[in-house]
KEKOLTOR-538156 format. One line per 3 residues: number of its first residue (from 0); for each residue x, y, z of N, C-alpha, C, O. Coordinates in steps of 0.001 Angstrom, whole numbers, plus 500000, padded with zeros to 6 digits. Last residue first. Example, Ala and Ser with C-alpha at 12.3 -4.5 7.8 and 13.67 -1.06 7.14 Angstrom:
2
1> 512850:497750:507080:513670:498940:507140:512900:500030:507870:513409:501138:508039; 513190:494310:507800:512300:495500:507800:513200:496700:507800:514236:496681:508465 $
//
This chain:
100
99> 497386:483364:118163:496063:484881:118790:497327:485355:119870:497167:486315:120624; 498361:481337:117207:497570:482447:115980:497169:483171:116884:496312:483930:116431; 500855:479619:117982:499605:480309:118551:499063:480876:117227:499688:480638:116193 $
96> 502720:477545:115434:502872:478672:116738:501340:479008:117484:500641:478026:117237; 503912:474181:114376:503208:474893:114955:503102:476245:115875:503385:476095:117064; 505808:472571:112046:505738:473331:113632:504522:474116:113696:504301:474779:112682 $
93> 506738:469697:109830:505586:470961:110476:506360:471290:112051:507079:470642:112810; 508030:468093:107371:508491:468773:108353:507100:469631:108828:506485:470210:107932; 507033:465628:105426:506528:466373:105753:507184:466990:107194:506857:466366:108203 $
90> 509314:463252:103293:508618:463472:104458:507864:465044:104371:508060:465686:103339; 510256:460680:101090:510312:461995:101500:509366:462397:102749:508588:461499:103073; 508760:458608:098274:509549:459085:099214:509463:460318:099845:508696:461144:099352 $
87> 504906:458351:097871:506504:458945:097378:507391:458387:098519:506931:457822:099512; 502854:459664:099854:502886:459433:098440:504282:459297:097729:504679:460224:097024; 502628:460957:102355:502314:459664:101825:502067:459137:100737:501217:458267:100549 $
84> 506192:460850:104050:505086:461392:102943:504155:460742:102596:504521:459588:102373; 506087:460623:108097:506970:460379:106469:505799:460957:105101:504688:461416:105367; 506362:464107:109275:505903:462775:109265:506097:461947:107881:506235:462490:106785 $
81> 507797:465448:112382:507401:465144:110918:506939:463890:110529:507029:462840:111164; 507037:468525:114514:507202:467012:114828:507570:466639:112732:507553:467571:111928; 506010:470729:117078:506991:470623:115858:507239:468744:115889:507493:467983:116822 $
78> 504786:473599:119049:505063:472240:118749:505875:472128:117521:506369:473102:116954; 505556:476129:119405:504876:475716:120538:504479:474168:120349:503952:473530:121260; 508534:477612:118182:507385:476669:118102:506524:476144:119160:507226:475548:119978 $
75> 511117:478614:119195:510419:479388:118569:508766:478611:118665:507890:479216:119283; 512668:475981:120321:512553:476571:121226:511174:478316:120324:510481:478931:121136; 511893:474458:118081:511885:473987:119120:511594:474893:120156:510577:474803:120844 $
72> 513769:475974:116074:512219:475323:115690:511361:475429:117325:510484:476236:117633; 515877:476387:117282:515362:477612:117130:513542:477055:116688:512479:477619:116948; 516901:473581:116728:516873:474591:118246:515697:475607:117866:514570:475396:118315 $
69> 516727:473702:113902:515758:473287:114345:515553:473373:115998:514454:473281:116547; 519282:475814:113533:517599:475562:112010:516740:474508:113404:515815:475225:113787; 521797:475412:113783:520756:476102:114980:519275:475773:114571:518336:475527:115327 $
66> 523487:474651:112168:523625:473678:113199:522222:474240:114504:521858:473737:115567; 525893:477934:111794:524737:476886:111302:524494:475792:112865:524945:475912:114004; 528320:479267:113369:527109:479483:112983:526694:478291:112209:527670:477554:112065 $
63> 528765:479158:117127:529265:478672:115685:528333:479068:114803:527263:479307:115363; 528037:479907:119656:528263:481037:118961:528668:480832:117384:528859:481732:116566; 527791:476842:121006:526816:477895:120555:526891:478969:119623:525987:479096:118796 $
60> 530251:474560:119812:529920:476150:120463:528858:476827:120020:528813:477362:118913; 529509:471876:118423:530355:472308:119690:530227:473332:120860:530144:473225:122083; 526321:471565:117632:527664:472024:117806:528719:472154:118897:528576:472520:120064 $
57> 523870:469532:117454:524395:470138:118141:526171:470443:117788:527036:469569:117733; 521042:469765:115441:522184:469343:115446:522663:469985:116490:522105:471054:116738; 518251:467561:115817:518481:468900:115598:520230:468914:116041:520638:468128:116896 $
54> 516952:466458:112636:517286:466070:114153:518120:467419:114513:518561:468191:113661; 514607:464539:110198:515189:465600:110767:515917:465785:112096:515353:465076:112929; 515019:461191:108596:514262:462480:109616:515103:463276:109789:516296:463017:109625 $
51> 515059:460960:105295:515706:461282:106204:515074:461687:107808:514634:462835:107866; 513800:460844:102795:513230:460447:103449:513708:460836:105152:512888:460970:106060; 513835:463477:100788:514138:463112:101514:513549:462293:102468:512691:462866:103139 $
48> 512115:465962:099288:511818:464041:098979:513255:463879:099754:514084:464354:098977; 509657:467584:101527:510814:467407:100609:510338:465884:100054:509364:465133:100115; 507496:470221:102879:507502:468810:101881:508985:468430:101452:509491:469390:100870 $
45> 506660:471758:105579:507405:471709:104246:507734:470474:104153:508160:469732:105038; 504116:473918:107286:504091:472714:106478:505238:472697:105486:505105:473450:104521; 502579:475291:110178:503843:474832:109022:504283:474063:108468:505006:473278:109080 $
42> 499940:476319:111428:501181:475072:111630:501318:475315:110051:500521:475460:109124; 498549:478206:113871:499323:478440:112645:500256:477036:112555:501097:476721:113397; 495784:478032:116165:497044:477861:115732:497721:478341:114375:496950:479114:113809 $
39> 493386:478955:116794:494092:478704:117787:495495:478519:117446:496372:478788:118266; 491746:479335:114865:491702:480321:115229:492781:480154:116661:492940:481085:117450; 494082:478135:112120:492826:478075:112693:492555:479323:114010:493342:480269:113972 $
36> 495852:477459:109042:495695:478336:110211:493981:478183:110492:493032:478131:109710; 498520:476419:107045:497226:475901:107494:496438:476877:109066:496892:476556:110165; 500246:476255:104725:499796:477086:105791:498922:476574:106189:498294:476063:105262 $
33> 502933:474923:103082:501356:474712:103416:501279:475460:104581:502161:475364:105434; 505504:474200:100305:504891:474602:101646:503773:474717:102063:503097:474574:101044; 506862:471326:099090:505638:472193:099237:506058:472997:100532:506723:472602:101489 $
30> 509424:470486:097847:508795:470333:097060:507311:470974:097838:506454:471138:096969; 512687:472264:099501:511345:471917:099466:510451:471734:097809:510643:472476:096846; 516047:470547:098489:514941:471274:098341:513734:471002:098820:513353:469832:098780 $
27> 517596:468480:099525:517393:468670:098016:516292:469745:097902:515588:469584:096905; 518078:468495:102518:517181:467297:101391:516536:467936:100763:515342:468184:100930; 519733:470259:103806:519732:468587:103925:518646:467984:103530:518221:466988:104116 $
24> 518662:472719:102822:520417:472324:103179:520621:470958:103149:521572:470462:102544; 516331:473489:102143:517080:473243:100989:518547:473009:101463:519501:473079:100688; 514795:472303:104643:514963:471353:103601:515770:471926:102527:516110:471056:101726 $
21> 516385:474124:105991:516405:473216:106192:516137:472074:105404:516858:471078:105345; 515005:476902:104707:516263:476527:104583:516842:475178:105434:518066:475267:105527; 512280:475927:105751:512607:475997:104288:514072:476083:104056:514494:475332:103176 $
18> 512785:476069:108532:512039:474785:107722:512113:475092:106282:511924:474083:105603; 513300:478991:108924:513985:477941:109249:513790:476730:108269:514569:476489:107348; 511373:480518:107401:512820:480873:106839:513352:479236:107518:513749:478372:106735 $
15> 509262:479525:109104:509251:479435:107892:510473:479447:107080:510685:478604:106208; 509613:480905:111259:510001:479338:111470:509866:478600:109913:510245:477467:109615; 509835:483849:110892:511505:482869:111079:511111:481357:111021:511992:480530:110786 $
12> 507318:484058:110643:508353:484183:109477:509746:483380:109392:510393:482735:108566; 506208:483381:112748:505849:482660:111919:507190:482658:110835:507831:481712:110377; 507631:485663:114768:507425:484014:115025:507527:483384:113579:508592:482931:113158 $
9> 506593:487808:113092:507811:487655:113108:508395:486236:113972:509543:485839:113774; 503497:487293:114013:504403:487587:112714:505748:487199:112568:506007:486211:111880; 503910:487713:116727:503664:486308:116302:503490:486405:114699:503324:485308:114166 $
6> 504722:490122:117217:505430:488851:117522:505310:487616:117061:506132:486705:116961; 502016:491684:116007:503678:491778:115225:504901:490699:115998:505939:490490:115370; 500610:490583:117865:500416:490380:116375:501749:490057:115825:502350:489058:115429 $
3> 501569:490017:121090:501348:491277:120120:501456:490209:118696:502241:489269:118580; 500672:487874:123764:501915:488161:122370:500829:489188:121403:499633:489038:121154; 499631:489167:127105:499738:488692:125504:500846:488808:124364:501674:489705:124201 $
0> 500509:489765:130282:500535:490239:129052:500529:489413:127845:501622:488912:127579 $
//
């Protein structure tokens, strides 16, 4: 059985929330949010001005708040990564989900 349109939408909204929140918490806030959609995938890209690479935080206890953003991105997204900014300081963090 395939994934429903509602589940895909929920996943995309969760991922947007996580990557934007990470930019706010760790990189001074996002400078752009870009959504690129094809028949196969939705790519969510958030750019910020920090050159520091994102890394998943591993807390002592899984029930403790915070530090789970990239773990969620890893588990919900099909693929994720980051690229240095094309011009100036910063980076673009991206995550992809199936669009069907």
